[in-house]
C-alpha positions as CSV (number, residue, x, y, z in Angstrom):
1,M,21.8,-9.6,169.9
2,N,22.2,-10.2,166.2
3,K,25.8,-9.2,164.9
4,K,26.7,-8.5,161.3
5,K,29.6,-7.7,159.2
6,Y,29.7,-4.8,156.3
7,R,32.6,-3.8,154.1
8,Q,32.7,-0.5,152.1
9,Y,35.2,0.1,149.9
10,G,34.6,3.8,148.1
11,V,36.5,6.5,146.7
12,Y,35.8,10.2,147.9
13,G,36.9,13.7,146.7
14,L,38.8,16.5,149.1
15,I,37.2,19.8,147.4
16,I,38.7,22.4,149.8
17,Q,38.5,26.0,149.0
18,N,39.3,29.1,151.1
19,D,39.3,26.8,154.5
20,K,35.6,25.7,153.4
21,I,34.9,22.0,152.4
22,L,32.5,20.7,150.2
23,L,30.2,17.9,152.2
24,I,27.3,16.1,151.4
25,K,24.6,15.3,153.8
26,K,24.0,11.3,154.0
27,F,20.4,9.8,154.1
28,G,20.4,6.3,155.2
29,G,23.3,4.0,156.2
30,P,25.7,4.0,158.7
31,Y,26.6,7.9,158.2
32,N,22.9,8.6,158.4
33,G,22.3,12.2,159.0
34,K,25.9,13.2,159.4
35,L,28.0,15.2,156.7
36,D,30.5,13.3,154.5
37,L,33.1,13.7,151.4
38,P,31.3,13.5,147.8
39,G,32.1,10.2,146.6
40,G,31.3,6.3,146.7
41,T,31.2,2.9,145.8
42,I,33.8,1.1,143.5
43,E,31.4,-0.5,140.8
44,F,32.2,-4.3,139.1
45,R,35.4,-3.5,136.9
46,E,35.4,0.1,137.3
47,K,38.9,1.8,138.3
48,P,39.0,4.2,141.1
49,V,39.8,7.3,139.1
50,E,36.6,6.3,137.3
51,T,34.4,5.8,140.3
52,L,35.6,9.5,141.5
53,K,34.4,11.0,138.1
54,R,31.1,9.3,138.4
55,E,30.5,10.0,142.0
56,L,31.2,13.3,141.5
57,M,29.3,14.1,138.9
58,E,25.9,12.3,140.4
59,E,26.5,13.7,143.7
60,V,27.6,17.2,143.0
61,G,27.6,17.9,139.3
62,I,31.0,18.6,138.7
63,E,33.4,17.5,136.0
64,L,37.1,16.7,137.2
65,K,39.7,18.2,135.6
66,N,42.6,18.1,137.9
67,Y,42.9,16.0,141.0
68,Q,45.7,14.1,143.4
69,L,45.7,10.9,144.9
70,F,46.1,12.1,148.5
71,D,45.3,8.8,150.9
72,V,43.9,5.3,151.4
73,N,42.9,4.9,154.9
74,S,40.2,2.8,157.0
75,V,37.6,2.9,159.8
76,Y,35.8,0.7,161.9
77,F,33.1,1.1,164.2
78,D,30.1,-0.9,165.3
79,W,26.9,0.7,164.0
80,N,23.4,0.1,165.7
81,Y,21.0,-1.0,162.7
82,N,18.1,-1.8,164.7
83,D,17.0,-3.0,168.4
84,D,18.3,-6.4,168.1
85,T,21.1,-5.9,165.5
86,I,24.6,-4.3,165.6
87,V,26.7,-4.0,162.5
88,E,30.3,-4.0,162.6
89,V,31.2,-1.8,159.4
90,H,34.6,-1.8,157.9
91,H,35.0,1.3,155.7
92,T,38.2,1.6,153.1
93,G,38.5,4.5,151.3
94,I,40.8,6.1,148.6
95,F,41.1,9.8,148.8
96,Y,41.7,12.2,146.0
97,K,42.3,16.1,146.3
98,I,40.2,17.8,143.8
99,L,42.5,20.7,142.5
100,E,40.5,21.7,139.6
101,F,36.8,21.0,138.0
102,D,33.9,22.3,135.9
103,N,30.6,23.2,136.4
104,E,28.7,24.6,139.3
105,I,28.3,22.9,142.3
106,K,24.8,21.4,142.7
107,K,23.6,22.2,146.1
108,D,20.7,20.2,146.2
109,V,20.3,16.7,145.1
110,E,17.3,14.6,144.3
111,I,16.7,11.1,145.2
112,D,16.8,9.4,142.0
113,S,16.5,5.9,143.4
114,I,16.5,3.8,146.2
115,N,20.3,3.4,146.1
116,D,21.0,7.3,146.2
117,D,22.3,8.5,149.8
118,S,23.0,12.0,149.3
119,L,20.4,14.9,150.8
120,G,22.6,17.5,148.7
121,A,25.8,18.8,148.7
122,K,27.1,22.2,150.9
123,W,30.3,24.4,151.6
124,L,31.2,24.6,155.1
125,D,33.8,26.3,156.7
126,I,35.9,23.4,158.2
127,K,36.4,25.4,161.6
128,S,32.6,25.1,162.1
129,L,32.9,21.4,162.3
130,N,33.2,18.9,164.8
131,K,33.7,15.4,164.9
132,D,30.4,14.3,165.8
133,M,28.6,16.1,162.7
134,I,31.0,14.3,160.1
135,S,31.5,10.8,158.9
136,P,34.7,9.0,160.8
137,L,36.8,9.0,157.3
138,A,35.9,12.9,156.5
139,Y,37.3,13.4,160.1
140,E,40.3,11.4,159.7
141,E,41.0,12.9,156.1
142,L,41.0,16.7,157.4
143,I,43.1,15.7,160.2
144,K,45.7,14.5,157.7
145,L,45.1,17.8,155.9
146,G,46.3,19.7,159.1
147,Y,42.9,21.1,160.0
148,R,42.1,20.5,164.0
149,I,38.6,20.1,164.4
């Protein structure tokens, strides 16, 4: 059995209205098939807020008007990449509460390139979620916000 290490650093938006949260369905990677917060990887020479604005425009089509830094957090877990490789994942995220935005939320996102990892965005009732449906980082942030799922 091969063992590899993978580090991910990203910026994510917590978009909550009326006890509903906007989540994306992940395509590929360690969160394949799970629901996750919109956001993504910090590009070289990009500040976290620039990443947040770019990723939320790309993934859900919104332009940020007002946002607030909420948390920085990490999770660690093993991902069964294939039959003979386990990947130790260390995922660190910077999280912002999205307080105000322009544009309508894009529900369906076309996969433009091999690097796109979202199958679209959806508003979900937070009470309908469970730990197995969402990424570990999304789960931990909802707990920190006071939700019990």
